[in-house]
C-alpha positions, 0 to 999 in steps of 0.5 A: 499499499502506498506510503507518505514519501520521505522528503529528499531534504529537511523541512527548512532546507529550501529556506528562504525561498520556501519556508519551513512552516509551509514545507511541514504543512504542505507535506505532513498535512496536505500531502498526507490527506490526499494519501489517506483519502486515496487508500480509503477509496482504494479498498472499495476498488478492485486493483492490482498492486502496481505503481502509482503511475501505472494505476493512474494511467489505468484509472483515467481510461474511465475518468468519469467513473474514477473521478475522485480516485483520480483527484486524490491519487493525482494529488498524491502522485503530483505532490511526490513528483513535486518534491523531487523537483526541488533541491537546496543545491539548485544549479542550472549547470546540472541540465544536461547538454541534450536537454539544454539544446532542446530548451534553446530550440523550443523556447529560445533559451532557458530564461525565455522557457522560465518566463513563459512557464511563469506566465502560463502559471500566472494564468491558472484560475484558482488551483492547479499545476504548471508543467514542463513536458516532453513529447516523444512522438514529435521529440519537442518540449512543451509547457502545460497547465492543469487544474486541480490535481489533473496531470497531462502525463496521464491523459496525453502524450506529454510527459511531465519532467518538471512541476510547480504547485500553484495551489495557494497552500504551496506559497500563501504563508510566505507570499500571500497572494503574490503568486508571481513572486513565488514563481520567480523565487521557485526557480532558485530551488529547482532540481536541474539534476532530477529535471535532466534525469527525468528526461533522460530515463523516463520522458525520452523513453516514452514513459512517465515518471513513477514511484514505488509505494514508499514514494521513491523513484521507480527506475526499471531496467 
């Protein structure tokens, strides 16, 4: 059965960009609540013991019937993914050459990509997520926005390799209603090593980033 993943850093490690109190509430309360509701709902549904990514792929084959499961399971998956998108040791030099060239080709530059990413995230009405995705069919990077806990990786050919949570609980304690300031600051804690790894080992191979039951990254041979 699925578990709340351990963070790859301490609650205060992303200070001053993301404050300790926000991290504690976000991880131990919000993420935990999605997990608890998801596990409770799973008890009444016949399913195989598989990874969260594979399970959500299956549930999205019948989105109307599985709407509540998809929402809470999506909340569990998206937050698990989000934690791996950040690091206290953020460095743009960790982007591998192939991915850097694709960013330049598809957006003009890394700075242009960040600017468009933030602009799109600011347009999300209410709660949602902003994504950088890779489409293995046309081999291009694309920016996608989603509302609530939906994820383009489960409903399209576009595979997320970077996610930013733009629900208010992700930033309100520190930034109040200043979503733009949060987004600008957030890039200072982006884990570019994992961004490159998610592209290389998952998206490039046509696979979504996936996790085992305890929330660690699932890398299949």
